C-alpha positions as CSV (number, residue, x, y, z in Angstrom):
1,X,4.8,-12.4,11.8
2,X,6.0,-9.1,13.2
3,X,7.6,-6.5,11.0
4,X,11.3,-6.2,11.7
5,X,12.1,-3.2,9.5
6,X,12.4,-0.3,11.9
7,X,11.5,2.3,9.2
8,X,8.3,0.5,8.4
9,X,7.4,-0.1,12.1
10,X,7.6,3.7,12.7
11,X,5.8,4.7,9.5
12,X,2.2,5.9,9.6
13,X,0.6,4.4,6.5
14,X,-2.2,6.4,4.9
15,X,-1.5,9.2,7.3
16,X,-3.1,12.0,5.2
17,X,-6.2,9.9,4.6
18,X,-6.8,9.2,8.3
19,X,-6.8,12.9,8.9
20,X,-9.7,13.5,6.4
21,X,-13.3,12.5,7.4
22,X,-14.1,11.7,3.8
23,X,-12.2,8.5,4.2
24,X,-13.8,6.0,6.6
25,X,-11.3,4.7,9.2
26,X,-12.7,1.2,9.0
27,X,-11.8,1.0,5.3
28,X,-8.5,2.7,5.8
29,X,-7.6,0.2,8.5
30,X,-8.1,-2.5,5.8
31,X,-5.8,-0.6,3.4
32,X,-3.2,-0.3,6.2
33,X,-3.4,-4.0,6.8
34,X,-2.8,-4.6,3.1
35,X,0.3,-2.5,3.2
36,X,1.6,-4.2,6.3
37,X,0.9,-7.6,4.8
38,X,2.9,-6.6,1.8
39,X,5.8,-5.7,4.2
40,X,5.5,-9.1,5.9
41,X,5.6,-10.8,2.5
42,X,8.7,-8.9,1.5
43,X,10.4,-9.8,4.7
44,X,9.4,-13.5,4.4
45,X,10.0,-13.9,0.6
46,X,12.9,-11.5,0.3
47,X,12.4,-10.7,-3.4
48,X,15.7,-10.7,-5.2
49,X,14.9,-8.1,-7.8
50,X,12.4,-5.6,-9.0
51,X,10.5,-8.2,-11.0
52,X,9.9,-10.3,-7.9
53,X,9.0,-7.1,-5.9
54,X,6.4,-6.1,-8.5
55,X,4.7,-9.6,-8.2
56,X,4.2,-8.8,-4.5
57,X,3.0,-5.3,-5.0
58,X,0.6,-6.4,-7.7
59,X,-1.1,-8.7,-5.2
60,X,-1.3,-5.8,-2.7
61,X,-2.6,-3.4,-5.4
62,X,-5.4,-5.9,-6.2
63,X,-6.3,-5.8,-2.5
64,X,-6.8,-2.1,-2.8
65,X,-8.9,-2.7,-6.0
66,X,-11.2,-4.9,-3.9
67,X,-11.5,-2.2,-1.3
68,X,-12.9,0.3,-3.8
69,X,-16.5,-1.1,-3.3
70,X,-16.1,-0.6,0.5
71,X,-15.1,3.0,-0.1
72,X,-18.1,3.5,-2.4
73,X,-20.5,1.9,0.1
74,X,-19.2,4.3,2.8
75,X,-19.8,7.3,0.5
76,X,-16.1,7.7,-0.3
77,X,-13.8,6.6,-3.2
78,X,-10.2,6.2,-4.1
79,X,-9.8,9.5,-5.9
80,X,-6.8,11.7,-6.7
81,X,-5.7,12.4,-3.1
82,X,-6.2,8.7,-2.0
83,X,-4.4,7.4,-5.2
84,X,-1.4,9.6,-4.5
85,X,-1.2,8.7,-0.9
86,X,-1.5,4.9,-1.6
87,X,1.1,5.1,-4.3
88,X,3.5,7.1,-2.1
89,X,3.1,4.4,0.6
90,X,4.0,1.7,-2.0
91,X,7.0,3.7,-2.9
92,X,8.0,4.1,0.7
93,X,7.7,0.3,1.2
94,X,9.9,-0.3,-1.9
95,X,12.5,2.1,-0.6
96,X,12.5,0.8,2.9
97,X,13.3,-2.6,1.7
98,X,16.2,-1.5,-0.6
99,X,14.3,-1.0,-3.8
100,X,14.8,2.8,-4.1
101,X,14.9,2.4,-7.9
102,X,11.5,0.9,-8.1
103,X,9.2,2.6,-10.6
104,X,6.3,4.2,-8.7
105,X,3.8,3.5,-11.5
106,X,4.9,-0.2,-11.9
107,X,4.5,-0.7,-8.1
108,X,0.7,-0.1,-8.5
109,X,0.3,-1.0,-12.2
110,X,-2.6,-3.4,-11.5
111,X,-4.7,-0.6,-9.9
112,X,-8.2,0.0,-11.1
113,X,-8.5,3.3,-9.2
C-alpha cells in the first residue's frame, strides 16, 4: 500500500538521527519502515478514537523495542536523543491523521527504551 497522506509522504522520519553517525543507517531504515507501516495501518484500519490509535502505536513501539538489540550490536543505543526523536515522530503521525490530542507518552507507552 502506498501512503496517501501528503504530510506523511513529505515528512523525513528520524531526520535528526540520520544526521548523526552514532546511529547506523541500516537500523534507522528499519525504524523508518516501522513508522511507515504504522501510517499504512492507520490509513487501512482508520482508528475511530484514541484507544484504537494507541493499539496501533503499541504494536509499532514494540517494533522499536525489538530494534534495540540491533542498535546495541552496531555500537549504538536508543538513548535520550533517539527516544525524543522517535516519540516526536509518533506524535507527528498522530497529528497528521487527525489525532492532535493524542498523549505523547501514551503513544509510546509500551517502550522499553
